[in-house]
Each structure stands twice: as structure tokens, then as C-alpha cells.
C-alpha positions in Angstrom: -9.1 18.1 -5.4 -5.7 18.1 -3.8 -2.6 16.0 -4.5 -3.1 12.3 -3.9 0.0 10.4 -2.7 0.3 6.7 -2.3 2.9 5.2 0.0 3.6 1.6 -1.2 5.8 -1.3 -0.6 6.0 -4.8 0.7 5.4 -5.8 4.4 7.7 -4.3 7.0 9.1 -1.4 5.0 7.7 1.4 7.2 4.7 2.5 5.2 2.6 3.5 8.2 5.4 5.4 9.9 6.3 7.1 6.7 2.6 8.0 5.9 2.0 9.5 9.3 5.4 11.3 9.4 4.7 12.8 6.0 1.3 14.0 7.1 2.7 15.6 10.3 5.5 17.3 8.3 3.1 18.7 5.7 0.6 20.0 8.4 3.5 21.6 10.2 4.5 23.4 7.0 1.0 24.8 6.6 -0.3 22.2 4.0 -3.5 20.5 5.1 -2.9 16.7 4.9 -4.7 13.5 5.9 -3.8 9.8 5.9 -6.1 7.0 4.9 -4.8 3.5 5.4 -6.0 0.2 3.8 -7.4 -2.3 4.5 -10.1 -0.9 6.8 -10.0 -3.8 9.2 -13.3 -3.9 11.2 -14.8 -0.9 9.4 -16.0 -2.4 6.1 -17.6 -5.7 5.1 -14.5 -6.4 2.9 -12.1 -5.3 5.6 -13.5 -7.7 8.2 -13.3 -10.5 5.7 -9.7 -9.6 4.7 -8.8 -9.7 8.4 -10.1 -13.2 8.7 -8.3 -14.2 5.5 -5.0 -12.9 6.7 -5.4 -14.5 10.1 -5.9 -17.9 8.3 -9.5 -18.1 9.5 -11.3 -18.6 6.2 -13.3 -21.9 5.8 -12.9 -21.8 2.0 -10.0 -21.2 -0.4 -9.6 -17.5 -1.4 -8.4 -17.4 -5.0 -6.2 -14.5 -6.2 -9.1 -13.0 -8.1 -11.4 -13.3 -5.1 -8.8 -11.7 -2.8 -8.2 -8.9 -5.3 -12.0 -8.2 -5.4 -12.1 -8.1 -1.6 -9.3 -5.6 -1.4 -10.8 -3.5 -4.1 -14.3 -3.7 -2.5 -12.7 -2.5 0.8 -11.7 0.8 -1.0 -15.0 1.0 -2.8 -16.9 0.9 0.5 -14.6 3.8 1.6 -14.9 5.7 -1.7 -17.1 8.6 -0.4 -14.6 9.1 2.5 -11.7 9.1 0.0 -13.4 11.7 -2.3 -14.3 13.9 0.7 -10.7 13.7 2.1 -9.3 14.5 -1.4 -11.5 17.6 -1.6 -10.8 18.8 1.9 -7.0 18.5 1.9 -4.1 19.9 0.0 -2.5 16.4 0.2 -4.3 13.1 0.7 -1.9 10.3 1.7 -2.7 6.6 1.3 -1.0 4.0 3.4 -1.3 1.2 0.8 -3.6 1.7 -2.2 -4.5 0.1 -5.5 -0.9 -0.9 -6.4 -0.7 -3.0 -3.2 -3.5 -5.1 -4.4 -1.9 -5.5 -7.8 1.6 -6.4 -6.4 0.3 -9.0 -3.9 -2.3 -10.7 -5.9 -0.1 -10.7 -9.0 2.4 -12.6 -6.8 -0.1 -15.4 -6.1 -0.4 -16.5 -9.8 2.2 -18.0 -12.2 4.7 -15.3 -13.4 3.2 -15.4 -17.0 -0.2 -14.5 -15.6 0.9 -11.8 -13.2 0.8 -8.8 -15.6 -2.7 -9.7 -16.9 -4.1 -10.0 -13.3 -2.4 -6.7 -12.2 -4.0 -4.9 -15.2 -7.4 -6.5 -14.4 -7.1 -5.1 -10.8 -6.2 -1.7 -12.1 -9.2 -1.6 -14.4 -11.5 -2.9 -11.6 -10.4 -0.3 -9.0 -9.9 2.8 -11.1 -12.4 1.9 -13.8 -15.4 0.0 -12.5 -15.1 1.3 -9.0 -14.0 4.8 -10.1 -11.4 5.2 -7.4 -9.1 8.2 -8.0 -5.6 7.4 -9.3 -2.7 8.8 -7.3 -0.9 12.0 -8.4 2.3 10.3 -7.3 3.1 6.9 -5.8 6.2 6.2 -3.7 7.7 2.7 -3.6 9.6 2.1 -0.3 12.3 -0.4 -1.2 13.8 -2.5 1.5 15.4 -6.0 1.4 13.1 -8.8 2.9 15.7 -9.8 5.5 15.5 -6.4 7.1 11.8 -6.0 6.6 11.1 -9.3 8.3 12.8 -8.0 11.5 10.7 -4.8 11.3 7.4 -6.8 11.2 8.2 -8.2 14.6 8.3 -4.7 16.0 4.8 -3.9 14.9 2.1 -3.4 17.6 -0.4 -6.3 17.8 -2.8 -6.1 14.8 -6.5 -6.1 15.3 -7.0 -9.0 13.0 -4.4 -11.5 14.3 -2.3 -12.2 17.4 0.3 -14.0 15.2 3.8 -12.5 14.7 3.3 -12.9 10.9 0.0 -13.0 9.0 -0.5 -15.3 6.0 1.2 -13.0 3.6 4.1 -12.0 5.9 4.9 -15.6 6.6 5.4 -16.5 3.0 9.0 -15.5 2.1 8.7 -16.5 -1.6 5.5 -14.4 -1.9 7.3 -11.4 -0.4 10.1 -11.7 -2.9 7.6 -11.9 -5.8 5.7 -8.9 -4.4 8.9 -6.9 -4.6 9.5 -8.0 -8.2 5.9 -7.0 -9.0 6.4 -3.5 -7.5 9.5 -3.1 -9.5 7.7 -4.0 -12.7 4.8 -1.7 -11.9 7.2 1.2 -11.3 9.2 0.4 -14.4 6.2 0.7 -16.8 4.4 3.4 -14.8 1.2 1.5 -14.0 -1.2 3.7 -12.1 0.7 6.9 -12.9 4.1 8.3 -12.0 6.3 6.6 -9.4 9.4 7.4 -7.4 11.6 4.8 -5.6 12.6 5.7 -2.1 15.3 3.5 -0.4 13.9 2.8 3.1 17.2 1.3 4.2 20.8 1.9 3.9 23.9 -0.1 4.9 21.8 -2.9 6.4 19.7 -0.6 8.6 16.5 1.4 8.2 17.0 5.0 7.3 15.7 7.6 9.9 11.9 8.2 9.2 12.6 12.0 9.0 15.1 11.4 6.2 12.6 9.4 4.2 9.9 12.0 4.7 12.2 14.8 3.6 13.1 12.9 0.4 9.4 12.4 -0.3 8.7 16.1 0.3 11.4 16.9 -2.3 9.6 14.6 -4.8 6.3 16.3 -4.0 7.9 19.7 -4.7 8.4 18.6 -8.4 4.7 18.3 -8.8 4.3 22.1 -8.7 
């Protein structure tokens, strides 16, 4: 099995751009790499349901535990593809993975309940669902004010025509998500982490600079 790298962060920080740029750079350097992004909108039962949920099109309330299970199930439905990609590549790159579920659902409960829910999600995904843990996770850190502007530059999503989905529109949630990621990184939940500043001086850093920094981090893995 090759190295598994998870690109993580709140909305609008450039995870997709970074994931694909990293994949292209690694392939150009002779290392076979592949990107798998989550959720799998339109490709799994859970992915279709998540799309409806984020579009505000659910006829029932979705609790944090229910949402966490949906996001975990989306990856579980894709588990065979994950294992096959990990075996076939030198580097498998995730554009969002388990930590995203932890950070977001942990942001939807009172602060004193957040850590317990995040650990519950971790046990569900890597324990019961037996999803492989990342070799290294990268947290792309960007202030919400800048990330919000970046969200508006995204191409239209398959699951909604709105400028912001249900999570993106909730500013307080976005701030709590960032706090949760920082807590996850600090204690090393889900394995080793590195923080990568995705912005500098009030502007996004060039994608190639972010990719180069991540490649330097990967070099430390041996």
C-alpha cells in the first residue's frame, strides 16, 4: 500500500485545487498518484442524500450523528475503490476525508460535546468501517473572510445552484469548524498532521507554492 495523504480544511480554502495540483506534480516527478474526493455526490446512496441535505432539500431534520453516519457511509460505500487505489499508487490523495466529518459534525453540537462526537466518528470510520487512516494529513489554514470570497469562484456544484450550501452559509459554523481542525491537529487525532498556510498577506498563496510545501512534507516520510 502506498502513502495516503488527506488534504483537509474548511470550505473555500482550495482543497480541490491543491489535491489535483499535488497529484499532477507527483505524476510529473514519476510517482504514481491519484485523487479521490468526498463526498461522492451522485455516485453513492449516501452521497446523493448528502447532496440533498446540503442543498436544504431534506424533509426531516438531520442530526449531527445522522449526518456523521451519512458522510462515513459515503466513504464506506467507496471502500473497495479506496483500497484498490491505495494498492495501485505510490500516493493516494484524499480531497476531504475522515477529519472533515469530525470537524464539521463536531461543530454542530455544544462545545463540551464536540470532542466526544469527533472520537465517535473516528471510531466509526476507521474502526467499524475499517477505512485506512492517512499516512499524513495536511490542514489548509485560511481566514473565513478570504475563504468566503473563494467559495463564490467555485464552479456550479452538482447538488445545488446556490452560491453557498447549508454549511457554507453558516458563518458561526465555519468558525467552529476551524477551531475543531486546530484541536484535531494539536492532539494528533487520525495520525500525524502538518499545517499549511493557504493564504498570506490577505491573499491566497499560489497553488504551486502550496503544492511545493506539501511535497517537502511528504519527503520527511521517507
